[in-house]
C-alpha positions in Angstrom: 107.2 -12.4 7.9 106.3 -13.5 4.2 109.2 -15.8 3.4 110.9 -18.1 4.3 108.3 -20.4 6.0 107.6 -24.2 6.4 107.5 -25.3 2.9 110.8 -23.8 2.1 114.0 -26.0 1.4 117.1 -24.1 1.1 120.7 -25.1 0.3 123.7 -23.8 2.1 125.6 -21.2 0.1 122.8 -20.3 -2.0 121.3 -16.8 -2.2 117.6 -16.5 -0.7 115.4 -13.4 -0.8 113.8 -12.8 2.7 110.7 -10.8 2.3 108.4 -9.1 4.9 106.0 -6.3 5.1 106.2 -3.3 7.3 104.0 -2.9 10.4 104.2 0.8 11.1 105.3 4.1 9.6 107.4 5.3 12.6 110.0 2.4 12.0 113.5 3.9 11.9 115.6 0.7 11.4 115.2 -3.0 11.0 117.4 -6.0 12.0 117.2 -9.6 10.6 118.2 -12.7 12.6 118.6 -16.4 12.0 117.8 -19.4 14.2 118.9 -23.0 13.5 117.1 -24.3 16.4 113.4 -23.2 16.0 113.8 -19.8 17.7 115.6 -20.8 20.8 118.7 -18.9 19.9 119.4 -16.2 17.4 122.3 -14.8 15.3 122.4 -11.5 13.4 122.1 -11.7 9.7 122.1 -7.9 9.1 121.4 -4.9 11.5 120.5 -1.3 10.7 118.3 -1.9 7.6 116.6 1.3 6.5 112.9 1.9 7.4 111.6 1.3 3.8 113.4 -2.2 3.4 111.0 -5.1 2.8 113.5 -7.7 1.3 117.0 -8.7 1.9 119.2 -11.1 -0.2 120.6 -13.5 2.4 123.5 -15.9 1.7 122.2 -19.3 3.3 124.7 -20.6 5.9 126.1 -24.0 4.9 124.6 -26.1 7.5 122.0 -28.7 8.0 118.9 -28.1 10.0 115.1 -28.8 9.9 114.4 -26.0 12.5 115.4 -22.9 10.7 113.5 -19.5 11.3 114.1 -15.9 10.4 113.1 -12.9 12.5 112.6 -9.3 11.7 112.9 -6.7 14.5 111.7 -3.2 13.9 113.0 -0.3 15.9 111.2 3.1 16.6 112.3 6.0 18.9 115.5 4.1 19.8 113.8 0.9 21.1 112.3 -2.3 19.7 108.7 -1.6 18.5 107.8 -5.0 17.2 109.1 -8.3 15.7 107.9 -11.1 13.6 109.3 -14.3 12.5 108.8 -17.3 10.2 105.4 -18.8 10.9 107.1 -22.4 11.0 110.5 -24.1 10.7 112.1 -24.4 7.3 114.8 -26.8 6.0 118.4 -26.0 5.1 120.5 -28.7 3.3 124.2 -28.6 3.6 125.9 -28.2 0.2 128.4 -30.9 -0.4 131.9 -29.9 -1.5 132.8 -30.5 -5.0 135.4 -33.3 -5.6 138.8 -31.8 -6.0 
């Protein structure tokens, strides 16, 4: 996983480009997941990315956390081949609603 990592501070509702490098030529699909609790639980961001993808424009969830992580899972021959995740937790700041 190239980005995001520990020094990143994101704002909810913004677009952030997640980037990674491929680990093997036999990859058939890739899934991205997000954790707000340092990797204890995960929720899908996107599933079924093509084998050549190395980035994804993610709409950051509007929540507050100091323990954000992203995971990439690569699949080959119909099963999980490998995965990688952010090297350390990153921060998301909740975007305040505009005054009406």
